[in-house]
PDB file of N, CA, C and O in Angstrom, chain B, residues numbered from 101:
ATOM      1  N   MET B 101       1.817 -14.348  -8.989  1.00  0.00           N
ATOM      2  CA  MET B 101       2.144 -14.720  -7.874  1.00  0.00           C
ATOM      3  C   MET B 101       2.264 -16.316  -6.880  1.00  0.00           C
ATOM      4  O   MET B 101       1.347 -17.128  -6.752  1.00  0.00           O
ATOM      5  N   ASP B 102       2.981 -16.370  -6.571  1.00  0.00           N
ATOM      6  CA  ASP B 102       2.526 -18.190  -5.978  1.00  0.00           C
ATOM      7  C   ASP B 102       1.581 -18.286  -5.002  1.00  0.00           C
ATOM      8  O   ASP B 102       0.967 -17.387  -4.426  1.00  0.00           O
ATOM      9  N   SER B 103       1.518 -19.686  -4.851  1.00  0.00           N
ATOM     10  CA  SER B 103       0.097 -20.299  -4.042  1.00  0.00           C
ATOM     11  C   SER B 103       0.360 -19.420  -2.502  1.00  0.00           C
ATOM     12  O   SER B 103      -0.620 -19.081  -1.839  1.00  0.00           O
ATOM     13  N   GLY B 104       1.484 -19.171  -2.135  1.00  0.00           N
ATOM     14  CA  GLY B 104       1.366 -18.338  -0.449  1.00  0.00           C
ATOM     15  C   GLY B 104       0.976 -17.242  -0.785  1.00  0.00           C
ATOM     16  O   GLY B 104       0.773 -16.748   0.324  1.00  0.00           O
ATOM     17  N   PHE B 105       0.736 -16.538  -1.445  1.00  0.00           N
ATOM     18  CA  PHE B 105       0.132 -14.993  -1.255  1.00  0.00           C
ATOM     19  C   PHE B 105      -0.784 -14.713  -0.088  1.00  0.00           C
ATOM     20  O   PHE B 105      -0.495 -13.892   0.782  1.00  0.00           O
ATOM     21  N   HIS B 106      -1.871 -15.402  -0.096  1.00  0.00           N
ATOM     22  CA  HIS B 106      -2.805 -15.191   1.057  1.00  0.00           C
ATOM     23  C   HIS B 106      -2.208 -15.661   2.406  1.00  0.00           C
ATOM     24  O   HIS B 106      -2.612 -15.129   3.440  1.00  0.00           O
ATOM     25  N   GLU B 107      -1.571 -16.318   2.435  1.00  0.00           N
ATOM     26  CA  GLU B 107      -1.161 -16.854   3.796  1.00  0.00           C
ATOM     27  C   GLU B 107      -0.180 -16.212   4.004  1.00  0.00           C
ATOM     28  O   GLU B 107      -0.177 -15.941   5.205  1.00  0.00           O
ATOM     29  N   ASN B 108       1.049 -15.623   3.302  1.00  0.00           N
ATOM     30  CA  ASN B 108       2.101 -14.608   3.372  1.00  0.00           C
ATOM     31  C   ASN B 108       1.952 -13.384   3.332  1.00  0.00           C
ATOM     32  O   ASN B 108       2.877 -12.724   3.804  1.00  0.00           O
ATOM     33  N   LEU B 109       0.907 -12.737   2.835  1.00  0.00           N
ATOM     34  CA  LEU B 109       0.778 -11.383   2.702  1.00  0.00           C
ATOM     35  C   LEU B 109      -0.257 -10.775   3.067  1.00  0.00           C
ATOM     36  O   LEU B 109      -0.235  -9.565   3.290  1.00  0.00           O
ATOM     37  N   LEU B 110      -1.538 -11.647   3.212  1.00  0.00           N
ATOM     38  CA  LEU B 110      -2.683 -11.516   3.714  1.00  0.00           C
ATOM     39  C   LEU B 110      -3.692 -11.585   4.755  1.00  0.00           C
ATOM     40  O   LEU B 110      -4.737 -10.993   5.024  1.00  0.00           O
ATOM     41  N   LYS B 111      -2.841 -12.736   5.349  1.00  0.00           N
ATOM     42  CA  LYS B 111      -3.137 -13.527   6.656  1.00  0.00           C
ATOM     43  C   LYS B 111      -3.492 -12.385   7.897  1.00  0.00           C
ATOM     44  O   LYS B 111      -2.638 -11.572   8.251  1.00  0.00           O
ATOM     45  N   ASN B 112      -4.570 -12.423   8.377  1.00  0.00           N
ATOM     46  CA  ASN B 112      -4.621 -11.039   9.359  1.00  0.00           C
ATOM     47  C   ASN B 112      -4.371  -9.545   9.043  1.00  0.00           C
ATOM     48  O   ASN B 112      -3.831  -8.734   9.796  1.00  0.00           O
ATOM     49  N   ARG B 113      -4.826  -9.334   7.872  1.00  0.00           N
ATOM     50  CA  ARG B 113      -4.609  -7.873   7.838  1.00  0.00           C
ATOM     51  C   ARG B 113      -5.813  -7.862   6.725  1.00  0.00           C
ATOM     52  O   ARG B 113      -6.509  -8.809   6.359  1.00  0.00           O
ATOM     53  N   LYS B 114      -5.842  -6.164   6.204  1.00  0.00           N
ATOM     54  CA  LYS B 114      -6.931  -5.739   5.530  1.00  0.00           C
ATOM     55  C   LYS B 114      -6.308  -5.249   4.496  1.00  0.00           C
ATOM     56  O   LYS B 114      -5.225  -4.666   4.548  1.00  0.00           O
ATOM     57  N   LEU B 115      -7.261  -5.561   3.053  1.00  0.00           N
ATOM     58  CA  LEU B 115      -6.499  -5.061   1.675  1.00  0.00           C
ATOM     59  C   LEU B 115      -7.372  -3.942   1.303  1.00  0.00           C
ATOM     60  O   LEU B 115      -8.595  -3.825   1.232  1.00  0.00           O
ATOM     61  N   LEU B 116      -6.299  -3.089   1.070  1.00  0.00           N
ATOM     62  CA  LEU B 116      -6.885  -1.877   0.118  1.00  0.00           C
ATOM     63  C   LEU B 116      -6.228  -1.501  -1.049  1.00  0.00           C
ATOM     64  O   LEU B 116      -5.051  -1.145  -1.092  1.00  0.00           O
ATOM     65  N   ILE B 117      -7.161  -1.597  -2.210  1.00  0.00           N
ATOM     66  CA  ILE B 117      -6.385  -1.154  -3.549  1.00  0.00           C
ATOM     67  C   ILE B 117      -6.783  -0.135  -4.072  1.00  0.00           C
ATOM     68  O   ILE B 117      -7.916   0.346  -4.063  1.00  0.00           O
ATOM     69  N   ALA B 118      -5.641   0.309  -4.654  1.00  0.00           N
ATOM     70  CA  ALA B 118      -5.478   1.777  -5.493  1.00  0.00           C
ATOM     71  C   ALA B 118      -4.501   1.752  -6.698  1.00  0.00           C
ATOM     72  O   ALA B 118      -3.452   1.110  -6.730  1.00  0.00           O
ATOM     73  N   CYS B 119      -4.994   2.540  -7.682  1.00  0.00           N
ATOM     74  CA  CYS B 119      -4.171   2.812  -8.986  1.00  0.00           C
ATOM     75  C   CYS B 119      -3.513   4.128  -9.228  1.00  0.00           C
ATOM     76  O   CYS B 119      -4.106   4.965  -9.908  1.00  0.00           O
ATOM     77  N   PRO B 120      -2.488   4.349  -8.791  1.00  0.00           N
ATOM     78  CA  PRO B 120      -1.944   5.651  -8.875  1.00  0.00           C
ATOM     79  C   PRO B 120      -2.148   6.828 -10.571  1.00  0.00           C
ATOM     80  O   PRO B 120      -2.107   8.031 -10.827  1.00  0.00           O
ATOM     81  N   LYS B 121      -2.334   5.725 -11.211  1.00  0.00           N
ATOM     82  CA  LYS B 121      -2.299   6.201 -12.629  1.00  0.00           C
ATOM     83  C   LYS B 121      -3.789   6.044 -13.120  1.00  0.00           C
ATOM     84  O   LYS B 121      -3.980   6.693 -14.149  1.00  0.00           O
ATOM     85  N   LEU B 122      -4.968   5.317 -12.639  1.00  0.00           N
ATOM     86  CA  LEU B 122      -5.992   5.498 -12.914  1.00  0.00           C
ATOM     87  C   LEU B 122      -7.159   5.983 -12.171  1.00  0.00           C
ATOM     88  O   LEU B 122      -8.332   5.966 -12.545  1.00  0.00           O
ATOM     89  N   ASP B 123      -6.569   6.515 -10.821  1.00  0.00           N
ATOM     90  CA  ASP B 123      -7.513   6.589  -9.749  1.00  0.00           C
ATOM     91  C   ASP B 123      -7.106   8.199  -9.654  1.00  0.00           C
ATOM     92  O   ASP B 123      -6.163   8.730 -10.241  1.00  0.00           O
ATOM     93  N   ASP B 124      -7.849   8.696  -8.960  1.00  0.00           N
ATOM     94  CA  ASP B 124      -8.056  10.188  -8.335  1.00  0.00           C
ATOM     95  C   ASP B 124      -6.668  10.304  -7.173  1.00  0.00           C
ATOM     96  O   ASP B 124      -6.915   9.982  -6.011  1.00  0.00           O
ATOM     97  N   ALA B 125      -5.753  10.597  -7.396  1.00  0.00           N
ATOM     98  CA  ALA B 125      -4.631  10.493  -6.018  1.00  0.00           C
ATOM     99  C   ALA B 125      -5.035  11.212  -5.023  1.00  0.00           C
ATOM    100  O   ALA B 125      -4.654  10.920  -3.889  1.00  0.00           O
ATOM    101  N   GLY B 126      -5.891  12.302  -5.244  1.00  0.00           N
ATOM    102  CA  GLY B 126      -6.297  13.223  -4.141  1.00  0.00           C
ATOM    103  C   GLY B 126      -7.504  12.833  -3.217  1.00  0.00           C
ATOM    104  O   GLY B 126      -7.676  13.407  -2.142  1.00  0.00           O
ATOM    105  N   LEU B 127      -8.383  11.782  -3.695  1.00  0.00           N
ATOM    106  CA  LEU B 127      -9.454  11.257  -3.570  1.00  0.00           C
ATOM    107  C   LEU B 127      -8.574  10.037  -2.387  1.00  0.00           C
ATOM    108  O   LEU B 127      -8.697   9.892  -1.171  1.00  0.00           O
ATOM    109  N   CYS B 128      -7.895   9.482  -3.173  1.00  0.00           N
ATOM    110  CA  CYS B 128      -7.132   8.252  -2.441  1.00  0.00           C
ATOM    111  C   CYS B 128      -6.616   8.598  -1.048  1.00  0.00           C
ATOM    112  O   CYS B 128      -6.716   7.994   0.020  1.00  0.00           O
ATOM    113  N   ILE B 129      -6.039   9.739  -1.377  1.00  0.00           N
ATOM    114  CA  ILE B 129      -5.083  10.364  -0.048  1.00  0.00           C
ATOM    115  C   ILE B 129      -6.116  10.738   1.281  1.00  0.00           C
ATOM    116  O   ILE B 129      -5.937  10.529   2.481  1.00  0.00           O
ATOM    117  N   GLU B 130      -6.966  11.209   0.752  1.00  0.00           N
ATOM    118  CA  GLU B 130      -8.104  11.969   1.535  1.00  0.00           C
ATOM    119  C   GLU B 130      -8.804  10.496   2.377  1.00  0.00           C
ATOM    120  O   GLU B 130      -8.986  10.364   3.587  1.00  0.00           O
ATOM    121  N   LYS B 131      -9.079   9.572   1.343  1.00  0.00           N
ATOM    122  CA  LYS B 131      -9.848   8.188   1.697  1.00  0.00           C
ATOM    123  C   LYS B 131      -9.167   7.728   2.941  1.00  0.00           C
ATOM    124  O   LYS B 131      -9.673   7.650   4.061  1.00  0.00           O
ATOM    125  N   LEU B 132      -7.584   7.349   2.483  1.00  0.00           N
ATOM    126  CA  LEU B 132      -6.738   6.702   3.426  1.00  0.00           C
ATOM    127  C   LEU B 132      -6.450   7.317   4.527  1.00  0.00           C
ATOM    128  O   LEU B 132      -6.182   6.704   5.560  1.00  0.00           O
ATOM    129  N   ALA B 133      -6.469   8.431   4.448  1.00  0.00           N
ATOM    130  CA  ALA B 133      -6.080   9.911   5.797  1.00  0.00           C
ATOM    131  C   ALA B 133      -6.957   9.645   6.976  1.00  0.00           C
ATOM    132  O   ALA B 133      -6.693   9.565   8.176  1.00  0.00           O
ATOM    133  N   GLU B 134      -8.244   9.512   6.204  1.00  0.00           N
ATOM    134  CA  GLU B 134      -9.228   9.111   7.497  1.00  0.00           C
ATOM    135  C   GLU B 134      -9.410   7.679   7.724  1.00  0.00           C
ATOM    136  O   GLU B 134     -10.173   7.540   8.679  1.00  0.00           O
ATOM    137  N   VAL B 135      -9.029   6.549   7.244  1.00  0.00           N
ATOM    138  CA  VAL B 135      -8.852   5.431   7.664  1.00  0.00           C
ATOM    139  C   VAL B 135      -7.706   5.256   8.709  1.00  0.00           C
ATOM    140  O   VAL B 135      -7.673   4.501   9.681  1.00  0.00           O
ATOM    141  N   PHE B 136      -6.630   6.285   8.190  1.00  0.00           N
ATOM    142  CA  PHE B 136      -5.463   6.100   9.621  1.00  0.00           C
ATOM    143  C   PHE B 136      -5.990   6.818  10.603  1.00  0.00           C
ATOM    144  O   PHE B 136      -5.621   6.407  11.703  1.00  0.00           O
ATOM    145  N   ARG B 137      -6.838   7.896  10.651  1.00  0.00           N
ATOM    146  CA  ARG B 137      -7.171   8.708  11.912  1.00  0.00           C
ATOM    147  C   ARG B 137      -7.971   7.766  12.492  1.00  0.00           C
ATOM    148  O   ARG B 137      -7.731   7.635  13.692  1.00  0.00           O
ATOM    149  N   LEU B 138      -8.608   7.249  12.179  1.00  0.00           N
ATOM    150  CA  LEU B 138     -10.047   6.481  12.712  1.00  0.00           C
ATOM    151  C   LEU B 138      -9.585   5.450  13.039  1.00  0.00           C
ATOM    152  O   LEU B 138     -10.407   4.797  13.682  1.00  0.00           O
ATOM    153  N   ASN B 139      -8.376   4.822  12.878  1.00  0.00           N
ATOM    154  CA  ASN B 139      -8.401   3.097  13.257  1.00  0.00           C
ATOM    155  C   ASN B 139      -6.863   3.202  13.838  1.00  0.00           C
ATOM    156  O   ASN B 139      -5.987   3.998  13.501  1.00  0.00           O
ATOM    157  N   ASP B 140      -6.801   1.983  14.973  1.00  0.00           N
ATOM    158  CA  ASP B 140      -5.184   1.769  15.343  1.00  0.00           C
ATOM    159  C   ASP B 140      -4.543   0.902  14.267  1.00  0.00           C
ATOM    160  O   ASP B 140      -4.596  -0.320  14.411  1.00  0.00           O
ATOM    161  N   ILE B 141      -4.077   1.308  13.443  1.00  0.00           N
ATOM    162  CA  ILE B 141      -3.215   0.834  12.605  1.00  0.00           C
ATOM    163  C   ILE B 141      -1.768   0.547  12.920  1.00  0.00           C
ATOM    164  O   ILE B 141      -1.093   1.561  13.099  1.00  0.00           O
ATOM    165  N   LYS B 142      -1.031  -0.808  13.047  1.00  0.00           N
ATOM    166  CA  LYS B 142      -0.057  -1.023  13.320  1.00  0.00           C
ATOM    167  C   LYS B 142       1.210  -0.743  12.571  1.00  0.00           C
ATOM    168  O   LYS B 142       2.303  -0.279  12.894  1.00  0.00           O
ATOM    169  N   SER B 143       0.585  -1.268  11.252  1.00  0.00           N
ATOM    170  CA  SER B 143       1.889  -0.810  10.299  1.00  0.00           C
ATOM    171  C   SER B 143       0.978  -1.207   8.874  1.00  0.00           C
ATOM    172  O   SER B 143      -0.131  -1.741   8.890  1.00  0.00           O
ATOM    173  N   ILE B 144       1.624  -0.865   7.843  1.00  0.00           N
ATOM    174  CA  ILE B 144       1.276  -0.644   6.544  1.00  0.00           C
ATOM    175  C   ILE B 144       2.511  -1.609   5.448  1.00  0.00           C
ATOM    176  O   ILE B 144       3.736  -1.496   5.468  1.00  0.00           O
ATOM    177  N   THR B 145       1.757  -2.431   4.656  1.00  0.00           N
ATOM    178  CA  THR B 145       2.665  -2.960   3.867  1.00  0.00           C
ATOM    179  C   THR B 145       2.261  -2.564   2.358  1.00  0.00           C
ATOM    180  O   THR B 145       1.254  -3.156   1.972  1.00  0.00           O
ATOM    181  N   VAL B 146       2.859  -1.655   1.399  1.00  0.00           N
ATOM    182  CA  VAL B 146       2.635  -1.537   0.366  1.00  0.00           C
ATOM    183  C   VAL B 146       3.030  -2.527  -0.684  1.00  0.00           C
ATOM    184  O   VAL B 146       4.217  -2.557  -1.008  1.00  0.00           O
ATOM    185  N   LEU B 147       2.054  -3.463  -1.339  1.00  0.00           N
ATOM    186  CA  LEU B 147       2.331  -4.124  -2.263  1.00  0.00           C
ATOM    187  C   LEU B 147       2.270  -3.712  -3.354  1.00  0.00           C
ATOM    188  O   LEU B 147       1.129  -3.298  -3.556  1.00  0.00           O
ATOM    189  N   ARG B 148       3.249  -3.531  -4.666  1.00  0.00           N
ATOM    190  CA  ARG B 148       2.965  -2.820  -5.488  1.00  0.00           C
ATOM    191  C   ARG B 148       3.769  -3.406  -6.909  1.00  0.00           C
ATOM    192  O   ARG B 148       4.880  -3.910  -6.744  1.00  0.00           O
ATOM    193  N   MET B 149       3.244  -3.339  -8.174  1.00  0.00           N
ATOM    194  CA  MET B 149       3.761  -4.061  -9.411  1.00  0.00           C
ATOM    195  C   MET B 149       5.161  -3.267  -9.435  1.00  0.00           C
ATOM    196  O   MET B 149       5.407  -2.317  -8.691  1.00  0.00           O
ATOM    197  N   ILE B 150       6.051  -3.798 -10.402  1.00  0.00           N
ATOM    198  CA  ILE B 150       7.446  -3.401 -10.410  1.00  0.00           C
ATOM    199  C   ILE B 150       7.146  -2.227 -11.587  1.00  0.00           C
ATOM    200  O   ILE B 150       8.169  -1.727 -12.054  1.00  0.00           O
ATOM    201  N   VAL B 151       5.954  -1.765 -12.084  1.00  0.00           N
ATOM    202  CA  VAL B 151       5.947  -0.928 -13.210  1.00  0.00           C
ATOM    203  C   VAL B 151       6.081   0.426 -12.942  1.00  0.00           C
ATOM    204  O   VAL B 151       5.600   0.888 -11.907  1.00  0.00           O
ATOM    205  N   PRO B 152       6.709   1.167 -13.788  1.00  0.00           N
ATOM    206  CA  PRO B 152       7.072   2.739 -13.126  1.00  0.00           C
ATOM    207  C   PRO B 152       5.587   3.460 -12.298  1.00  0.00           C
ATOM    208  O   PRO B 152       5.727   4.129 -11.274  1.00  0.00           O
ATOM    209  N   CYS B 153       4.410   3.238 -12.828  1.00  0.00           N
ATOM    210  CA  CYS B 153       3.397   4.035 -12.549  1.00  0.00           C
ATOM    211  C   CYS B 153       2.980   3.587 -11.092  1.00  0.00           C
ATOM    212  O   CYS B 153       2.322   4.420 -10.469  1.00  0.00           O
ATOM    213  N   CYS B 154       3.247   2.466 -10.496  1.00  0.00           N
ATOM    214  CA  CYS B 154       3.021   1.847  -9.151  1.00  0.00           C
ATOM    215  C   CYS B 154       3.421   2.312  -8.187  1.00  0.00           C
ATOM    216  O   CYS B 154       2.857   2.469  -7.104  1.00  0.00           O
ATOM    217  N   GLY B 155       4.848   2.674  -8.648  1.00  0.00           N
ATOM    218  CA  GLY B 155       5.797   3.403  -7.391  1.00  0.00           C
ATOM    219  C   GLY B 155       4.853   4.655  -6.863  1.00  0.00           C
ATOM    220  O   GLY B 155       5.015   4.920  -5.672  1.00  0.00           O
ATOM    221  N   GLY B 156       3.877   5.472  -7.588  1.00  0.00           N
ATOM    222  CA  GLY B 156       3.118   6.560  -6.878  1.00  0.00           C
ATOM    223  C   GLY B 156       2.267   5.924  -5.744  1.00  0.00           C
ATOM    224  O   GLY B 156       1.637   6.711  -5.037  1.00  0.00           O
ATOM    225  N   LEU B 157       2.159   4.411  -5.450  1.00  0.00           N
ATOM    226  CA  LEU B 157       1.269   4.180  -4.410  1.00  0.00           C
ATOM    227  C   LEU B 157       2.330   4.543  -2.893  1.00  0.00           C
ATOM    228  O   LEU B 157       1.907   4.576  -1.737  1.00  0.00           O
ATOM    229  N   ASN B 158       3.360   4.714  -3.215  1.00  0.00           N
ATOM    230  CA  ASN B 158       4.261   4.428  -1.764  1.00  0.00           C
ATOM    231  C   ASN B 158       4.172   6.296  -1.739  1.00  0.00           C
ATOM    232  O   ASN B 158       4.916   6.602  -0.808  1.00  0.00           O
ATOM    233  N   TRP B 159       3.753   7.241  -2.183  1.00  0.00           N
ATOM    234  CA  TRP B 159       3.833   8.506  -2.333  1.00  0.00           C
ATOM    235  C   TRP B 159       2.171   8.684  -1.785  1.00  0.00           C
ATOM    236  O   TRP B 159       2.080   9.366  -0.763  1.00  0.00           O
ATOM    237  N   ILE B 160       1.357   8.354  -2.132  1.00  0.00           N
ATOM    238  CA  ILE B 160      -0.265   8.234  -1.862  1.00  0.00           C
ATOM    239  C   ILE B 160      -0.383   7.890  -0.090  1.00  0.00           C
ATOM    240  O   ILE B 160      -0.996   8.494   0.790  1.00  0.00           O
ATOM    241  N   VAL B 161       0.518   6.611  -0.032  1.00  0.00           N
ATOM    242  CA  VAL B 161       0.373   6.313   1.530  1.00  0.00           C
ATOM    243  C   VAL B 161       1.209   7.377   2.113  1.00  0.00           C
ATOM    244  O   VAL B 161       0.563   8.039   2.926  1.00  0.00           O
ATOM    245  N   LYS B 162       2.141   7.671   2.005  1.00  0.00           N
ATOM    246  CA  LYS B 162       3.136   8.329   3.053  1.00  0.00           C
ATOM    247  C   LYS B 162       2.456   9.698   3.042  1.00  0.00           C
ATOM    248  O   LYS B 162       2.600  10.322   4.093  1.00  0.00           O
ATOM    249  N   GLU B 163       1.673  10.365   1.983  1.00  0.00           N
ATOM    250  CA  GLU B 163       1.148  11.619   2.024  1.00  0.00           C
ATOM    251  C   GLU B 163      -0.350  11.739   3.199  1.00  0.00           C
ATOM    252  O   GLU B 163      -0.745  12.647   3.930  1.00  0.00           O
ATOM    253  N   ALA B 164      -0.860  10.343   2.912  1.00  0.00           N
ATOM    254  CA  ALA B 164      -1.751  10.294   3.830  1.00  0.00           C
ATOM    255  C   ALA B 164      -1.935   9.833   5.252  1.00  0.00           C
ATOM    256  O   ALA B 164      -2.913  10.067   5.962  1.00  0.00           O
ATOM    257  N   ILE B 165      -0.732   9.067   5.603  1.00  0.00           N
ATOM    258  CA  ILE B 165      -0.052   9.225   6.996  1.00  0.00           C
ATOM    259  C   ILE B 165       0.177  10.360   7.567  1.00  0.00           C
ATOM    260  O   ILE B 165      -0.040  10.669   8.738  1.00  0.00           O
ATOM    261  N   LYS B 166       0.725  11.130   6.529  1.00  0.00           N
ATOM    262  CA  LYS B 166       1.100  12.990   6.836  1.00  0.00           C
ATOM    263  C   LYS B 166       0.302  13.366   7.240  1.00  0.00           C
ATOM    264  O   LYS B 166       0.305  13.662   8.435  1.00  0.00           O
ATOM    265  N   ARG B 167      -0.908  13.566   6.367  1.00  0.00           N
ATOM    266  CA  ARG B 167      -2.002  14.623   6.546  1.00  0.00           C
ATOM    267  C   ARG B 167      -3.174  13.781   7.974  1.00  0.00           C
ATOM    268  O   ARG B 167      -3.986  14.398   8.664  1.00  0.00           O
ATOM    269  N   ALA B 168      -2.910  12.452   8.032  1.00  0.00           N
ATOM    270  CA  ALA B 168      -3.595  12.277   9.226  1.00  0.00           C
ATOM    271  C   ALA B 168      -2.908  12.280  10.087  1.00  0.00           C
ATOM    272  O   ALA B 168      -3.309  11.633  11.054  1.00  0.00           O
ATOM    273  N   GLN B 169      -1.584  12.956  10.221  1.00  0.00           N
ATOM    274  CA  GLN B 169      -0.865  12.965  11.800  1.00  0.00           C
ATOM    275  C   GLN B 169      -0.728  11.902  12.871  1.00  0.00           C
ATOM    276  O   GLN B 169      -0.849  12.047  14.087  1.00  0.00           O
ATOM    277  N   VAL B 170      -0.446  10.789  12.171  1.00  0.00           N
ATOM    278  CA  VAL B 170      -0.331   9.614  12.786  1.00  0.00           C
ATOM    279  C   VAL B 170       1.197   8.990  12.286  1.00  0.00           C
ATOM    280  O   VAL B 170       1.779   9.137  11.211  1.00  0.00           O
ATOM    281  N   GLU B 171       1.533   8.357  13.319  1.00  0.00           N
ATOM    282  CA  GLU B 171       2.972   7.094  12.802  1.00  0.00           C
ATOM    283  C   GLU B 171       2.664   6.206  12.678  1.00  0.00           C
ATOM    284  O   GLU B 171       2.080   5.626  13.593  1.00  0.00           O
ATOM    285  N   ILE B 172       2.905   5.583  11.406  1.00  0.00           N
ATOM    286  CA  ILE B 172       2.481   4.218  11.074  1.00  0.00           C
ATOM    287  C   ILE B 172       3.931   3.527  10.261  1.00  0.00           C
ATOM    288  O   ILE B 172       4.318   3.993   9.190  1.00  0.00           O
ATOM    289  N   PRO B 173       4.545   2.515  10.860  1.00  0.00           N
ATOM    290  CA  PRO B 173       5.404   1.648  10.120  1.00  0.00           C
ATOM    291  C   PRO B 173       5.165   1.433   8.601  1.00  0.00           C
ATOM    292  O   PRO B 173       4.300   0.592   8.359  1.00  0.00           O
ATOM    293  N   MET B 174       5.664   1.930   7.690  1.00  0.00           N
ATOM    294  CA  MET B 174       5.319   1.562   6.318  1.00  0.00           C
ATOM    295  C   MET B 174       6.449   0.401   5.733  1.00  0.00           C
ATOM    296  O   MET B 174       7.570   0.546   6.222  1.00  0.00           O
ATOM    297  N   GLU B 175       6.347  -0.408   5.032  1.00  0.00           N
ATOM    298  CA  GLU B 175       7.093  -1.249   4.390  1.00  0.00           C
ATOM    299  C   GLU B 175       6.523  -1.331   2.611  1.00  0.00           C
ATOM    300  O   GLU B 175       5.381  -1.072   2.232  1.00  0.00           O
ATOM    301  N   GLU B 176       7.566  -1.719   1.832  1.00  0.00           N
ATOM    302  CA  GLU B 176       7.031  -1.624   0.381  1.00  0.00           C
ATOM    303  C   GLU B 176       7.786  -3.228  -0.116  1.00  0.00           C
ATOM    304  O   GLU B 176       8.950  -3.629  -0.109  1.00  0.00           O
ATOM    305  N   LYS B 177       6.810  -3.690  -0.419  1.00  0.00           N
ATOM    306  CA  LYS B 177       7.156  -5.262  -1.453  1.00  0.00           C
ATOM    307  C   LYS B 177       6.546  -4.816  -2.898  1.00  0.00           C
ATOM    308  O   LYS B 177       5.602  -4.120  -3.272  1.00  0.00           O
ATOM    309  N   ILE B 178       7.663  -5.644  -3.562  1.00  0.00           N
ATOM    310  CA  ILE B 178       7.261  -5.560  -5.279  1.00  0.00           C
ATOM    311  C   ILE B 178       7.173  -6.668  -5.932  1.00  0.00           C
ATOM    312  O   ILE B 178       7.864  -7.663  -5.714  1.00  0.00           O
ATOM    313  N   VAL B 179       6.373  -6.566  -6.718  1.00  0.00           N
ATOM    314  CA  VAL B 179       6.087  -7.895  -7.478  1.00  0.00           C
ATOM    315  C   VAL B 179       6.504  -7.530  -8.945  1.00  0.00           C
ATOM    316  O   VAL B 179       6.306  -6.415  -9.428  1.00  0.00           O
ATOM    317  N   ASP B 180       7.078  -8.532  -9.587  1.00  0.00           N
ATOM    318  CA  ASP B 180       7.553  -8.458 -10.878  1.00  0.00           C
ATOM    319  C   ASP B 180       6.243  -8.813 -11.683  1.00  0.00           C
ATOM    320  O   ASP B 180       5.146  -9.018 -11.163  1.00  0.00           O
ATOM    321  N   ILE B 181       6.569  -8.860 -13.235  1.00  0.00           N
ATOM    322  CA  ILE B 181       5.340  -8.643 -14.158  1.00  0.00           C
ATOM    323  C   ILE B 181       4.712 -10.350 -13.924  1.00  0.00           C
ATOM    324  O   ILE B 181       3.592 -10.737 -14.259  1.00  0.00           O
ATOM    325  N   GLU B 182       5.823 -11.198 -13.242  1.00  0.00           N
ATOM    326  CA  GLU B 182       5.243 -12.919 -13.620  1.00  0.00           C
ATOM    327  C   GLU B 182       4.736 -12.976 -12.292  1.00  0.00           C
ATOM    328  O   GLU B 182       4.485 -14.144 -11.992  1.00  0.00           O
ATOM    329  N   GLY B 183       4.517 -12.259 -11.483  1.00  0.00           N
ATOM    330  CA  GLY B 183       3.781 -12.195 -10.032  1.00  0.00           C
ATOM    331  C   GLY B 183       4.634 -12.598  -9.214  1.00  0.00           C
ATOM    332  O   GLY B 183       4.137 -13.120  -8.215  1.00  0.00           O
ATOM    333  N   VAL B 184       5.847 -12.557  -9.251  1.00  0.00           N
ATOM    334  CA  VAL B 184       6.755 -12.847  -8.281  1.00  0.00           C
ATOM    335  C   VAL B 184       7.367 -12.057  -7.353  1.00  0.00           C
ATOM    336  O   VAL B 184       7.943 -11.044  -7.750  1.00  0.00           O
ATOM    337  N   LEU B 185       7.352 -12.326  -6.193  1.00  0.00           N
ATOM    338  CA  LEU B 185       7.957 -11.114  -5.368  1.00  0.00           C
ATOM    339  C   LEU B 185       9.367 -10.898  -5.266  1.00  0.00           C
ATOM    340  O   LEU B 185       9.956 -11.466  -4.346  1.00  0.00           O
ATOM    341  N   ARG B 186       9.779 -10.429  -5.778  1.00  0.00           N
ATOM    342  CA  ARG B 186      10.989  -9.709  -6.281  1.00  0.00           C
ATOM    343  C   ARG B 186      12.144  -9.024  -5.299  1.00  0.00           C
ATOM    344  O   ARG B 186      13.336  -9.260  -5.106  1.00  0.00           O
ATOM    345  N   ILE B 187      11.256  -8.120  -4.813  1.00  0.00           N
ATOM    346  CA  ILE B 187      11.701  -6.666  -4.177  1.00  0.00           C
ATOM    347  C   ILE B 187      11.224  -6.651  -3.006  1.00  0.00           C
ATOM    348  O   ILE B 187      10.012  -6.862  -2.998  1.00  0.00           O
ATOM    349  N   SER B 188      11.801  -6.445  -1.758  1.00  0.00           N
ATOM    350  CA  SER B 188      10.975  -5.924  -0.352  1.00  0.00           C
ATOM    351  C   SER B 188      12.226  -4.922  -0.106  1.00  0.00           C
ATOM    352  O   SER B 188      13.431  -5.070  -0.312  1.00  0.00           O
ATOM    353  N   LYS B 189      11.435  -3.797   0.438  1.00  0.00           N
ATOM    354  CA  LYS B 189      12.330  -2.579   0.962  1.00  0.00           C
ATOM    355  C   LYS B 189      11.727  -2.116   2.260  1.00  0.00           C
ATOM    356  O   LYS B 189      12.234  -1.178   2.877  1.00  0.00           O
TER     357      LYS B 189
END
């Protein structure tokens, strides 16, 4: 990723990291739902790699929002294997 990663994507934000392939998705959903319930979160940006398994992050976050019974806008940004931000949905 270019040198603006921190300034452009992390400034004034909190970072949570998960791997849908290697982590327990159910546990991630439970933990995120608790975070979402207990905090006044204005928005969520899912930054993921372009590889197919990372697509599961969107499902995990959406499911956690649903279980927390909160409304939080979510956007997705995708990074290619060279670390370049290629797609933003």
